[in-house]
Every structure is written in structure tokens, then in C-alpha cells.
N, C-alpha and C positions, 0 to 999 in steps of 0.2 A: 822504524829507519836505523841504520847502522850507528848513527851518532846517539839517537836514543838508546839504543843498549849498552854503548860505552858509558854514556853519563849516569844511567841507572846502576851499572856495574859500580859506581863510585858513590852512589846515593849518601853513603854514610859520610863521605867526606864533605858531601854539599849541602845536606839538610841537616836541620837540628834535630829531628826525628825520621824514623822511618817513612817514606814517603814511596807511592809506586806513582811512576810515569806515563800518565794515560796517552800522552801525545809530545809531540815536539815539531816545532816549526820554527825554522831558519828566518829570521826577521832581516839580518843584514850580514854579509859576508864580505871580507876586504883583504886582500894580499896587497902588501907592500914589497914590491920588490926592488931590488938595486942591481943597475947593469953593470959597474964598475967592479971589476975583481976585489978591490980593496974596499969597498964598502958593501959586499954581498951579505956579509955577516949581519948586518943591520936589518934583513929582511923579518919582515912578521906576518902572521896569519890572524885575523881577529874574527870571531864569528859571535854574532848576537842571537839567542834563542829564546824563544817563549815557551816553557814547560806547563802542559796541564797536569795538575797532580790529584788524581782520583774524584775528589768532589768536585761538582759542578761550580764553574766559576773561581775554583782556586788555582791560582798559577803563580810561576816566579819567573823572572827575566834573569839569565845569565849572559855575563860576557867574557866570553873565552878568547885569551889570546896564547900564542903560540911564537916563540921567538925561534927563527929557525937555525940550523947548523949548532942545536943543542945548546942555545944560550937561555933558554926558559930558567933553567935552575939558578943559574946566576943573576938573571933579573929578579927572582923571586927572592935571594940571599939580599939584593939590594933594597928590595920592596919591606923585608921584615925590618930593615934599619929605620925605616921612615914611619915617622910618628902617625898613630891613626889609620895605616893603611891595612894593616894585619889585626884580626881578632875581632870578635863580635859580627863573625860571618861577612866582614868586608871583604877579605879575598881568602883565596884557598888555592893552596897548591897540589897539583894529582901528578906526583912524579910518574906513574905507571904512564900517564898519555903526554908528559912533559909540558904541562899546561896550566897556565894561572886562572883563575875562574873569580870572578867578582858577582857578587848578588845585586842584582838592583835593590835599592838606590844607590849602591855603592859603586864609583867610578874611579880610576886611577887618576883622572885629570879633572874632572868637575867634582872636586872634592867637597864644596857645599851643597851638592846634589840633595842629602837627606835634609837639610833645610827648606828645601823648596818643595819636596813630594811627600813628606810625612806629616800628617795632621797636625801632630803634637808641637812639631818646630814651625811649619809654615804659618800658623796663625800669626805669629808675631811679627811677621814678614810683610803681611798683605795690607794694602792701603784702604783698610776698614774705614779709617776716619774719614773718608771722602764718599762714604755711602750714607745714604738716609738712615735715621733710626728705624727701627731698632737692629738692622742689619751692622751697624757701625759701632756696636756695643756687644759686651757677651751678655749670657750666651748664646751662641750663634752655632747651628749645625754646619758643618764645613766637610765637603768631600772633594776628593782631588782624584784627577782622571791623567794619568799622563798619557798622551795621545800619540807623540813621537819622539823617541830614543835614538839620538846618534851617539854610541858610546865614544868618549873622550872629546866630544864636539859640543852639545846642546841637547836640552829636552825641554820640550813644549808640553804645558800642562794646562788642563781645564778646571777651574776653582770654583765649585757649586756652593753659594752660602744661603742658608733658609734660617729664618725666624718666624713662627707662625705662617701667617699668609703672605708673608714678603720674602720675596728671594732674588737673588744676582748672581751672575754669571761673570767670572774673570777669565781672563786668558794671560798666561804667562810664559815667557821663555827664558831660560838661563843658560849661558855660555860657559866655556872651560875658561876664557879669557875675559879680557874687558870689553868685549863688544857689546854687550846689554847697554853699558852706559852711554858709549858713542851712538848707538842706534836711538835710546831715548832721548838724546841731545838732538839728534834730527827730527824726531817726532815732536818736540817741543817747537823748534823752529817752523815746523809746518802749521802747528797750533798758531803761533803767534800771525803768521800769515792770513789765517782765518778760512784756509783750506779745509781743515775740519776740526773737531772739538775736542779735547781730551775731557775726560769725566772729572 
């Protein structure tokens, strides 16, 4: 595709090491237009893509954002001044495309996402103390599968734990704002009514 060729051309800026893009799938695209002439400069185009990188099973998700009317570079300069938003592959500026690119799990609004989907970070946040032993204690094999990612909004993941013959599957969803806390409180209220049981 045309997008695949464009991203391949800038592979050195996107990847830590040379990589051939075998396929490119647009997961989500979103144009945020503003009709008022005074606000039209705020318009943005966002594209979330999944790239297959040569070896079977090896892929990367990129979140690409263009600020229309030439505002992308100014947005990048503001981002550079924001702690933790640039560096360590968090975000990349591709000037030739006038585009800012984030490599999953880095996200401009869900800044805690690496804590939720990177195994070395997520283990400490899981409610393992509620699980039967030995799943509730270390060492436990943990794999994480992000199943639905909406950039700047939320991410749903499946957490699979295994220790010997015992296993458990947990489902988690994290948001860019505090909706997770309010949703959990509603679930707790349902639990107290006896409609369903929390683990």
C-alpha cells in the first residue's frame, strides 16, 4: 500500500534496527474536523496501523497523528518539552510527512499504558493476591495480549497466568481518564446487590 511504502521509507526513524515491513493494516483512522473558520486550525487526522515485520508473529502498532494546516511541527516542539513523551521510542517526529508517531504501548494521553501491558511492569498491578496459590505468588508465568486499543482513549487486554498445572485468565481495561475508577465502583454496587459476584 502507499502508506506501507511511506513508512518503510522512514524505517530508520521508526525502528531501533533495520526492519522490512511485510504488511500494513490500518486498524483505525479518525478525522477530527472543525467547521468554524476560527477553529479549523485545530483539525487532526489520526491513523493507527499494525505492521508485520518480516518474521512470522513479529509486529508493531503505530499511532500516527497529523495536525492539519502545518501545525504538526509546533505540536512536536510542545511534546519535546513534556517529560516522558519523547525518547526511548516513545514518540518520533517524521518531518517529511509532517507527522508524529507513537510506538505502542506509548500513547500521548494514556501515559500509564506501558504499566498495563508490559509484563515486567504489569505484574505488580494485577490483583494476584485474590487468586489461589500458587497463582497468587511468584514465580508465575504471565503473558499479556492487548485485544482492543483505541489511541488516546482506552486499551483492553487479556492477562494469562500459569503456574504448573494451574492457570487463570484476567481481563483488564485502562482509560486515558478516571473512568476506570467510576466503572469499578458501579461494578461493586452491582456486586453488593447480589446480581453477580466479583472474584
